[in-house]
C-alpha positions in Angstrom: 90.7 100.2 93.6 90.5 103.4 95.4 91.2 107.3 94.3 91.9 109.5 97.1 92.3 113.1 97.9 94.9 114.1 100.3 95.6 117.4 102.8 98.6 118.2 105.1 97.6 120.8 107.4 100.4 122.5 109.8 98.2 124.7 112.2 94.6 125.4 113.0 92.4 127.5 110.6 91.9 131.2 111.9 88.4 132.4 112.4 88.5 134.2 109.4 89.7 131.2 107.4 87.3 129.0 108.9 84.2 131.4 108.1 85.4 131.1 104.4 85.6 127.2 104.2 82.3 126.9 106.1 80.6 129.5 103.8 82.1 127.4 100.7 80.7 124.2 102.4 77.1 125.9 102.6 77.2 126.3 99.1 78.4 122.5 98.3 75.3 121.8 100.3 72.9 123.2 98.0 74.5 121.4 94.9 72.8 118.3 96.4 75.6 115.5 95.7 76.4 115.4 99.4 74.7 114.5 102.8 76.1 116.5 105.7 76.7 114.6 108.5 75.3 116.4 111.6 77.6 116.9 114.5 77.2 119.5 117.7 80.8 120.8 116.9 80.5 124.0 114.6 84.2 123.4 114.2 84.3 120.1 112.2 82.9 119.7 108.7 81.7 116.0 107.6 79.8 114.9 104.8 79.4 111.6 102.6 78.2 111.2 98.9 74.5 111.5 98.5 73.7 108.2 96.6 77.0 106.6 97.2 80.2 107.2 99.1 83.5 105.4 100.0 84.7 107.4 102.8 83.6 110.4 104.9 85.1 113.7 104.3 86.2 115.2 107.5 87.9 118.7 108.2 88.5 120.2 111.6 89.0 124.0 112.1 91.4 123.4 115.4 94.0 120.8 114.4 93.9 118.9 117.9 90.5 118.1 117.3 91.7 115.3 114.8 93.1 113.5 117.8 90.9 114.4 120.6 87.8 113.3 118.9 86.6 110.0 120.8 84.8 109.1 117.6 87.9 108.9 115.5 89.6 105.5 115.8 92.5 107.2 114.1 93.1 109.8 116.9 96.1 108.4 118.6 97.9 107.8 115.2 97.2 111.3 114.2 98.8 112.7 117.2 101.8 110.8 117.0 102.4 111.7 113.1 101.6 115.5 113.8 104.3 115.2 116.6 106.8 113.5 114.3 106.0 115.6 111.0 104.9 118.8 112.2 101.8 118.7 110.0 98.4 116.8 110.2 97.9 114.3 107.5 94.4 113.5 106.4 92.6 112.0 103.4 89.4 111.1 101.7 89.0 108.0 99.5 86.3 108.9 97.2 86.7 106.2 94.3 85.8 109.0 92.0 82.2 109.0 92.6 80.3 112.2 92.1 81.1 113.5 95.5 84.6 113.5 94.9 84.1 116.9 93.1 82.9 118.4 96.3 85.8 116.7 98.2 88.4 118.3 95.9 86.6 121.9 95.8 86.5 122.0 99.6 90.7 121.0 99.6 91.2 123.7 96.9 89.4 126.3 99.2 91.3 125.3 102.1 94.4 125.8 100.4 93.4 128.9 98.8 92.5 130.7 102.0 95.3 129.1 103.8 98.2 128.8 101.7 100.9 128.7 104.2 99.1 126.3 106.1 97.8 123.8 103.6 99.2 121.3 100.9 96.7 119.2 98.8 97.2 116.4 96.3 95.4 113.6 94.8 95.5 110.3 92.8 95.5 111.9 89.3 
């Protein structure tokens, strides 16, 4: 069984919005439930659960990064869906493991700093 958090994003985050999201991500790292996935792109946030995780949390400042990231096997699907629907759909299945709190928290931060851009939901 899986438990999943969902996010729909219509546009890239502004610099101001992204700074607020990154600041909250820095806070979450202090809680020690997550393990950040290091990357060379300051416009990508990625992490897993510390002791156990299901799927990697992945969030991009620039919406086009979802379909231009060569490491993302879903990139062509994401681009097609964005062109068809007008928003980027993403999710993180957590199976309600401890890092689910962090995933949902960061999705809520995204919604609160960018309400005209983001919608969120979860299997609950």
